[in-house]
C-alpha positions, -999 to 999 in steps of 0.1 A, spaced: 36 554 476 28 520 462 62 520 445 78 517 479 57 485 486 80 455 492 51 430 494 63 396 483 100 405 486 123 387 511 151 404 529 181 395 551 195 420 576 228 410 592 232 422 628 195 428 628 189 422 665 198 456 678 207 492 669 206 502 632 199 467 621 168 463 642 154 496 629 163 486 593 145 453 597 115 471 612 113 495 582 115 467 556 89 446 574 66 477 577 70 481 539 57 446 534 88 424 530 94 390 546 124 397 569 152 375 583 173 391 611 206 375 620 228 376 651 256 354 665 233 350 695 203 328 686 182 341 715 187 377 704 178 369 668 146 351 679 136 379 703 141 406 676 121 385 651 93 381 677 93 419 684 91 429 647 64 402 640 44 416 669 46 451 655 40 445 618 22 411 617 46 401 589 66 369 584 99 374 603 126 349 609 154 350 635 186 332 624 218 326 643 249 330 621 285 341 624 288 363 593 326 357 591 320 320 585 310 311 549 296 277 557 273 292 583 263 320 559 254 294 532 232 275 557 215 308 567 207 316 531 193 282 525 171 285 555 158 319 544 151 307 508 134 276 522 112 297 545 104 326 521 108 310 487 131 337 475 157 362 485 156 397 471 173 421 495 205 419 515 214 445 540 250 440 552 247 458 586 267 437 611 297 457 623 321 462 652 345 490 663 375 487 685 389 521 694 427 522 700 457 542 687 474 524 659 506 517 679 484 500 706 464 480 681 468 443 684 464 419 655 434 401 669 415 434 672 424 444 637 413 411 623 380 412 642 371 446 627 382 437 592 365 403 592 332 416 605 330 449 586 346 440 553 350 403 548 315 394 560 297 416 534 318 400 507 309 365 520 272 373 524 269 388 489 287 358 474 261 335 490 231 356 482 238 369 446 233 335 428 197 335 440 193 371 428 208 363 394 182 335 389 154 359 399 168 387 377 163 411 406 183 420 437 190 449 460 222 449 482 227 477 508 260 478 525 260 498 558 294 516 556 301 548 575 309 585 572 343 572 585 348 555 552 353 589 537 369 609 566 391 599 595 391 601 633 420 592 656 418 557 672 396 544 644 423 530 621 408 496 616 372 509 615 380 536 589 400 512 568 372 486 568 345 511 559 365 527 532 372 493 518 334 485 520 326 516 499 351 505 472 337 469 474 302 483 469 313 499 436 329 468 423 299 447 431 277 473 414 297 471 382 298 433 382 261 426 388 243 455 371 236 433 340 215 410 363 192 438 375 210 438 409 218 472 424 245 476 451 247 508 472 264 519 504 248 539 532 273 559 552 258 570 586 275 596 607 272 596 645 242 575 654 228 570 689 232 532 690 247 506 714 280 507 694 285 543 703 275 542 740 311 546 751 313 580 733 278 591 743 286 584 780 319 603 779 310 640 782 343 652 766 341 628 737 303 635 732 309 673 731 337 668 705 311 650 683 284 676 689 309 704 680 314 687 646 277 682 639 260 713 624 226 699 635 240 698 671 227 663 679 233 626 672 213 608 646 185 583 655 184 549 638 149 555 625 162 584 604 177 558 580 145 540 574 132 560 544 165 557 525 168 519 532 132 513 519 140 534 488 172 515 481 153 481 485 125 491 462 119 492 425 122 530 425 160 528 430 166 508 399 188 535 383 209 540 414 239 517 419 275 520 431 266 550 452 277 559 487 251 580 504 263 600 535 238 607 563 258 625 589 240 656 602 263 678 581 297 666 595 314 661 561 299 693 547 323 714 567 
């Protein structure tokens, strides 16, 4: 199990103040990494950092950043490197979903989803990878979605952004492999997080999801933890450009 030890590594988790991001940050901190969690809301970022620090006793930083703004991202990266001395792991987790039929979709909603789910991982990686190249080590994990491989009605922008993120992951993997940087995508299925509360609270919509899940339940954020730690560790050095689906069997049918 010592191969999963992230002692001395430094990680950034975007959107790490709640939901999947918070659980991912917890798991990396428990594995020994210095962790920076980001949010647009500085208070939420600081509260999440305090929570994780209290649980693990590790060095945890809360940083406010709009991950669609490259200048803010650069300042965030500089702060993390200044605090931790290095930056080894990037988890592009920040994401949004606006559910509407395509004919009702407004341009502002489309841009919000694309900018947050696809543009932001591109910008964050651009800011982080020069540090990884100098270190000759890096791990990037893009949190995509099952819906990057299959579709649902009223998720036109979301499906498009996550499908694009899977393809972006593959290009990043090819371009940076020579620098000992791996890039992989994790594609969760229905997870019981804040983003999905509208579906969970709608009995008809919830039942539709349960009918498509062979395991007959929603996933829990902590069920991603082992995979994230593996992808961040030395053990995953031969895995790059992959899109790993964790969906309770939805796409197996």
